[in-house]
N, C-alpha and C positions, 0 to 999 in steps of 0.2 A: 317845836318849842311850846311848852305849856306854862302858863302863868296862872297861879291859883288866886282866887278872890274869895276871901273868907266871909262867912255870914256876918260876923261881928263888925266887919269893916263897912257894912252897908249903912245908909242913912236910916234914921229911925224917928218916927213921929207918933205921938199918942194924943188923941183928942177925946178920950172917954169912950165914945161909941166906936172909934176906929183906932186900931193899933197896926201901924204899917211900917214895913221895911222896904227901902228903895235901893235897888242895885245901882241905879244911875240917878243923876241929878233930877229932882222932881219937887215942885212945890217949895216947901220950906227948906229942903235939903239941896244945897248947891256945892258941888265940887268940880272945878273946871277940868280936873283930870278924868272925870267920870261923866261925860256927856252922852255916853252910849258906846256901842261897839259895832262898827260898820253901820248898817241901817237899823240895827236893834237899838231902840231909843229908851224903852222903859220895861223894867220888870219890877212890879210892886207886889209884895206879899202882904195882903190885907186880911185882918181879922175884924169882923164887924159884929157887934153885939145884936141880939135878937130885936126885931122890930124897928131897926134903923137902917141907914144906908145913904147912898148918894142921891140927892134929889135931882130934878131935871136940870141938865147942864149941856153945854154944846161942845162939839169937836169938829174939826175939819182937817182934811188931807192927812189922815193917819189910818193905818191898818191896825185894828184893835182886837186882840184875842183874849178871851176869858177862859180860865181853866180852874175849875172848882176842886179843892182838896177835901173839903167836908162841908156839910150843910147844903144850902141851896141859895141861889140868887135869882131874883125876879127882875127881868129886863123888859123895858118898854122904850120904844123910840119913835121918832117922827116919820119914819118910813112905813109905820104900821107893824114893824117887827116887835114881837113880844114872846116871852116864854119863861119858864122856870128851869134853870140849869142846875144839874147836880153832878156829882163825881161820876166820871165815865163818859161825860159828854164834853163837847167843845163848842164855843160860840165865837163867831167871826163877824166883825162889823167894819165895813169900809166907810169911814166918815165922809170921804169925798168932799164935795163942795159945801158940806155942812149938814150936821145932824144934831138933834136934841134927843137926849135919852136919860133914863134913870135906872139905878141899880139898887135894889133893896133886899134886905134879909127878910123874907116873908114869915119866918118862924117867930113865935113868941117865946120859945124856950131854947132853941139850938143856935149856937154861934155859927157864923159863916167864915170859912177860911178859903181864900182863893188867890190866884195869881192873875194880875192884870198886865198884859204885854202889849207894847206898842212897837210897830215897825213902820219906819218912814217909807212912803210910797215913792215910786219912780215917776209917777204922773200925778198931776193935781187937777182938781175940779171935776172929778168923775161923779157919776150919780151915786148917792149913798146906797149901801146894801147891807143886809143882815142875813145871817144863816146860823142855824143851830143843828147839831147832829150828834148822835151817839157814836162813840169810837168803837173800833173793833178790838175788844179787850183781849181776845185770843191772840191776835197778831201782836199786840203790845207786849204780851207776856213772852213771846218768842224772841223779840229783839226790837231794835229801833225801826219804827214804822213812820213813813212820811204821812203827815196829816194835813200840812199846809204847804203849798207849792206855788210857783209863779203861774199866771194864767197861761193856758196852753199845755200844761202838764196834767197828768191824771193824779188827782188827790181829792180827798173829801172836801177840802176848802182851798180856794185860790186867792192870791193877793196880787196887788199891783207893785211887785218888787221881785228882784232876783234873789229870793230868800226862801228857805224851807224850814219847817219845824218838824222834827222827828220826836216821837215819844216812845219810851220803853218802860215796862213794868217788870224788871227782873226779880226773881225770887231769891231768897237767901242762898248764897253759894253759886249762883248762876254767873257765867262769864259772857260778856258781850264784846264783840269786836266790830270795828267799822273801818272800811276803806275810805280814805279822805282824798280830796283834791288838794295837793300841797300849795296851789295858787290861791286857795280860798281861806276864809277865816271861820272858825267854829267856836261856839259858846255852849258849854255843857253846864246846865243848872240842875242841882240836886233838889228836887221838890220835896221828897220825903225819903227817909231811910238813910243808908250809909253805904258807900262804895269805896273801893280802892282803885286809884288811877295812877298807873306808873309808880307804884310804891307809896303814893300819898293818899291819906284817908280824907274823904270828903263826906260831910254830914249835911243834913237838911239846911238849905240856905246857902251852902257853899257853891262855888262855880269855878270853872276852868276855861280860860281863853286859850285856844289851840290854833297855832299858825305854823305853816311850813312843815307839815307832817303828812305822811302818806297813809297813816293808820293810827288807831289807838285801841286800847282794850281796857274795860272796866270789869271789876268783880264785885258783885253785890254781897256785902257782909250781913245785910238784913234785906227783907223785902223793901224795894225802893221804887220811886217814880222819878224818871229822868227826862229832861227836856234838852234836846240838842238842836241848836240853831246853825244852819248852813248858810253862810253869808258871803256876799261879794267882798273882794279884797279891799 
């Protein structure tokens, strides 16, 4: 079973320096039907004007993933973690028992376009942690590649939850297939480009909630970037 979630149905807020689309209820956008999907709680698509960003603020007990689409984000946090994140890299922060951090667009000329993703952890009160790493772009171009996985599994990043994030960068005309566990739930988010999924066209910002299926196949009609979340029932 596949249920499509169109980009235009997301929440939208604009604050001058920030133009943001919310896949699930967040901040000023509230929809009781869209409080998340399994343990996936937030996908915010943010565009941040040059020289601005989110000042120091706090989080706790949340697994936070940052994926840059264009531009760069400068991160600093109270664990001592800091870095400038660009496209082709991924950032992971376990807020744990509490962390303070800021995220700024360090450029004076180039806008920042990114996805902020929150996954609810299965344990609370852990020590905060930060990691940043370049992704294996060759692997992403071949197909869905696990980049985030539960602790104990081999992946570039690990989280405190029975959840995985897979990323693929198919070229125009490329077909991708994936074997699924029919007992789990999957969320496919089109970050850029356009794909065909079971005869349905999905464009940037669109998503598909997939349940009770043993496989699926997508065909990229343009070069695309896809995020696939493998989630507990």
